[in-house]
C-alpha positions in Angstrom: -8.3 -13.2 10.0 -8.2 -16.7 11.5 -5.0 -18.7 11.4 -4.4 -20.7 8.3 -2.5 -24.0 7.6 0.7 -22.3 6.5 1.5 -25.2 4.2 -1.6 -24.8 2.1 -2.1 -22.1 -0.5 -4.7 -19.7 1.0 -6.4 -19.4 -2.4 -7.6 -23.0 -2.0 -9.2 -22.6 1.4 -13.0 -22.4 1.9 -12.4 -19.2 4.0 -10.6 -17.4 1.2 -13.3 -18.4 -1.4 -16.0 -17.1 0.9 -14.1 -13.8 1.4 -13.4 -13.2 -2.3 -16.9 -14.2 -3.3 -18.4 -14.8 -6.7 -17.2 -13.0 -9.8 -19.2 -9.9 -10.6 -20.7 -9.6 -7.1 -20.0 -6.5 -5.1 -17.8 -7.4 -2.1 -18.8 -6.8 1.5 -18.0 -3.1 2.4 -15.6 -4.3 5.1 -13.1 -5.2 2.3 -11.1 -2.3 0.9 -9.3 -4.5 -1.6 -10.7 -7.6 -3.3 -9.0 -9.3 -6.2 -10.5 -12.3 -8.0 -8.3 -14.4 -10.3 -6.0 -11.4 -11.2 -3.7 -12.3 -14.1 -1.1 -10.0 -15.7 1.0 -11.0 -18.7 3.6 -9.0 -20.6 4.9 -9.5 -24.1 8.7 -9.1 -23.9 9.9 -9.3 -27.5 7.7 -12.1 -28.4 8.1 -14.0 -25.1 5.1 -13.9 -22.8 6.0 -13.2 -19.2 3.2 -14.3 -16.8 3.8 -11.9 -13.9 0.6 -12.8 -12.0 -1.1 -16.1 -12.6 -4.4 -15.8 -10.6 -4.4 -13.8 -7.4 -7.3 -14.0 -5.0 -6.7 -11.5 -2.2 -8.9 -9.6 0.2 -7.7 -6.9 2.5 -10.1 -5.5 5.2 -10.6 -1.9 6.2 -8.0 -0.9 8.8 -5.7 -3.9 8.1 -1.9 -3.4 8.0 -0.6 -5.8 5.4 2.8 -6.4 3.9 3.2 -8.0 0.5 6.7 -9.4 -0.2 8.5 -11.9 -2.3 11.8 -12.3 -4.2 12.6 -10.5 -7.4 10.3 -11.7 -10.2 7.6 -13.0 -7.8 5.0 -10.5 -9.1 4.9 -8.2 -6.0 5.6 -5.0 -8.0 3.1 -6.0 -10.6 0.5 -6.6 -7.9 1.3 -3.3 -6.3 0.9 -1.5 -9.6 -2.6 -3.1 -10.0 -3.6 -2.4 -6.4 -2.4 1.2 -6.9 -4.4 1.6 -10.1 -1.2 2.2 -12.1 -1.8 -0.8 -14.2 -4.7 -3.1 -15.2 -4.9 -6.9 -15.3 -5.4 -9.0 -18.4 -8.0 -11.1 -16.6 -9.8 -11.1 -13.3 -11.5 -8.5 -11.2 -10.1 -5.8 -8.9 -12.5 -4.1 -6.5 -11.3 -1.0 -4.5 -13.5 0.3 -1.8 -16.6 -1.1 -3.5 -15.7 0.0 -7.1 -14.6 -2.5 -9.7 -11.6 -0.6 -11.1 -10.1 -3.4 -13.3 -12.2 -2.3 -16.3 -11.8 1.4 -15.8 -10.3 3.8 -18.4 -7.0 5.6 -17.6 -8.9 8.8 -16.8 -11.2 7.0 -14.4 -8.2 5.2 -12.8 -6.5 8.6 -12.3 -9.5 9.9 -10.4 -9.7 6.8 -8.2 -5.9 7.1 -7.5 -6.3 10.7 -6.4 -9.2 10.0 -4.2 -8.6 6.5 -2.7 -4.9 6.0 -2.5 -2.0 7.7 -0.7 1.4 6.6 -2.2 4.6 6.5 -0.2 7.9 5.6 -2.1 11.4 5.0 -1.0 12.4 8.3 -2.7 10.8 11.1 -0.8 10.0 13.3 -3.9 9.9 16.5 -1.8 10.3 20.0 -3.3 13.7 21.1 -1.9 12.8 24.8 -1.5 9.3 24.2 0.0 8.6 23.8 3.7 7.3 20.6 5.1 3.8 22.2 5.4 3.8 23.3 1.7 5.0 19.9 0.5 2.1 18.3 2.3 -0.3 20.9 0.9 0.6 20.2 -2.7 -2.0 17.5 -3.5 -4.7 19.9 -2.2 -3.4 22.7 -4.3 -3.9 20.5 -7.4 -7.4 19.7 -6.1 -8.3 23.4 -6.0 -8.9 23.5 -2.2 -8.9 26.9 -0.4 -5.7 28.0 1.3 -7.1 27.9 4.8 -8.5 24.4 4.4 -5.2 23.2 2.8 -3.2 24.5 5.7 -5.6 23.0 8.3 -5.5 19.5 6.7 -1.7 19.6 6.1 -1.1 20.5 9.7 -3.4 17.7 10.8 -1.5 15.2 8.6 1.9 16.4 9.9 0.7 16.0 13.5 -0.3 12.4 12.7 3.3 11.6 11.9 4.7 13.5 14.9 6.1 16.4 12.8 4.0 19.3 14.1 7.2 21.0 15.4 8.9 20.8 12.0 6.3 22.3 9.7 8.3 25.3 8.7 11.5 23.3 7.9 12.7 22.6 4.4 13.9 19.1 3.4 17.6 19.9 3.8 16.8 20.8 7.4 15.3 17.4 8.2 16.7 14.0 8.8 16.0 11.1 6.4 13.3 9.7 8.7 11.7 13.1 9.0 11.6 13.6 5.3 9.9 10.2 4.9 7.4 11.3 7.5 6.7 14.4 5.5 6.1 12.1 2.5 3.7 10.0 4.6 1.8 13.1 5.7 1.5 14.2 2.1 0.0 10.7 1.2 -2.5 11.1 4.1 -3.7 14.6 3.4 -6.5 13.5 1.0 -7.8 11.0 3.7 -7.3 8.0 1.4 -9.0 4.7 1.8 -5.6 3.0 1.6 -1.9 4.0 2.2 0.2 2.1 -0.3 3.9 2.1 0.6 6.5 0.8 -1.9 9.8 -0.2 -0.2 9.3 2.8 2.2 12.6 2.1 4.1 14.7 1.4 1.0 16.8 4.6 1.5 17.0 4.5 5.3 19.3 3.0 7.8 18.1 0.3 10.2 17.4 2.7 13.1 15.5 5.1 10.9 13.6 2.2 9.3 12.4 1.2 12.8 11.2 4.8 13.3 9.2 4.7 10.1 7.7 1.3 10.9 6.4 2.8 14.2 4.7 5.6 12.2 2.9 3.0 10.1 1.9 1.0 13.2 0.6 4.2 14.9 -1.4 5.0 11.7 -2.8 1.4 11.6 -3.7 1.8 15.3 -5.9 4.8 14.5 -7.7 3.0 11.7 -5.7 3.7 8.6 -5.5 0.8 6.1 -1.8 0.3 5.2 -0.5 -1.9 2.4 3.3 -2.1 2.3 5.4 -3.8 -0.4 8.9 -4.9 0.6 11.5 -7.5 -0.1 12.9 -7.5 3.5 11.4 -10.1 5.9 12.4 -8.0 9.0 10.4 -5.0 7.6 7.5 -7.2 6.5 7.3 -8.6 10.0 6.2 -5.2 11.4 2.9 -5.6 9.5 0.0 -7.5 11.2 -0.4 -9.8 8.2 2.2 -10.8 5.6 1.3 -12.1 2.1 4.2 -13.7 0.3 4.2 -14.1 -3.5 6.2 -16.6 -5.5 6.1 -17.1 -9.3 3.0 -14.9 -9.7 0.9 -16.7 -7.0 0.3 -16.3 -3.3 2.7 -18.7 -1.6 1.7 -18.0 2.0 -0.7 -15.6 3.8 0.3 -15.4 7.5 -0.4 -13.4 10.6 2.7 -11.5 11.8 3.3 -14.1 14.5 3.2 -17.1 12.0 5.4 -15.2 9.5 8.0 -14.3 12.2 8.1 -18.0 13.4 8.4 -19.2 9.8 11.4 -16.9 9.1 13.0 -17.1 12.6 12.4 -13.4 13.3 
């Protein structure tokens, strides 16, 4: 993406309007994620909370993007919508050419299973299962044959440099290795997008750097990565950083512009 005037809201630029396109029109296939005027409101005991106030966002195939902002900025709400865990009150959300913002819960579940690999700060691994079996699990639920499951699980573990730890259980792995198993599990279905929610939240700084290198390597090989974080130094590892404030996009910068803005 071309450099933007960092003082102007990106949603108001001609480039952003051209990317997002007209309501109802199918986005160009190069965009994995397109949101148009996304709004999300919650009724909290009679008080309406406007978590998202009109988000126009486009993320291209193979991009590595961080979404960040302070508590209450709307980043978790946006992540839930991007991850098909929630739906907006208004606006459109297109994922890999499908408009998912009007889908039923069952349809959303199918899209999640096919299109999105989730990585959380808690690893959610089965303690008595090996790394290989933990990575296989999504394929077990999909009804895939044992040989194909093992082949794909081994391939995913190799992508995160854990091919020499496949037979180890979680208590035999470091925190960084456990998170890499969780990343491999998210990759095993070959998703359109890897969605990581505070993936370094339970890790020390050295291990966090290790996990950031894994994401960078995956992005280098063509995996679309969207990471949600509240930490500027973690966000600065992404190639593009979208900052939310009060339910709107405040800034949308290249890594270099974001790092300069925050003195990183």
